[in-house]
N, C-alpha and C positions, 0 to 999 in steps of 0.2 A: 330557370334552368330546368331542362327536362332530363330524366333518367331514361336511357335506352330501355325498351320493353324487354329485351332479353340480354341482360348483362352477361359478359363472358364467363363469369364464375360466381356460383353461389356456394356459401359455406354453411353447413348445418350446425346449429348449436350443439355443443358437447352434451347438453342435457336432453337433447332430442333422442328418442329411442324408437324402436319399431312398434311399440304398443300404443301409439296414438298420443293423445294428450296435447298439451300446449307446447308446440314446437315452432321454432322460427329459424330462418336462415338469412344471411346478409351477404353483400357483395363487396369484399375488400378491394377488388381491382377498380370498381367504380368509385369507391371512397377515395382512393389514392388520386384519381384523376380529378374528381369534382370537389373533394372536401366534404361531401355529403354521404351518409351511410344509408343505402337502400336496404329495407328490411321487409320480408314477406313471410306468410304462413308456409311452412315447409310441406304441409299436407296438401295445400292448394296452390300449385305453382302459377296458376292463372289469377290468383287473388290480387287485389290492389297492393301496390308497393308504397310503403311509408318511407319517408326520408328524414333523417336526423342530421344535424350538424355534428361534426366530429367531437366537439367538447361535450355536447349533450349525450351522445352515444357513450363516450367514456364515463360520464357520470352514472349513466344507467348501468353499465357493466360493473362499476365499483359497488353500486347499491345492490345489484343482484348477487354478487360474490359475497357481500356481507350478510346476506339473508340465508346463505347455505350453511 
């Protein structure tokens, strides 16, 4: 399955700021349609898109929240 190169909506991580650093964004609208969560570097919109299954993405979010 391929992810469209320009998904209709990208959502920036709430931890992303204007000061640079490690920031990412994901496309929930594509995730709803495909069951896969596309993720990219928010600073480089033309960067490669990684995709994760919804259960794996959920596990990652749980882990990240537990680290804060």
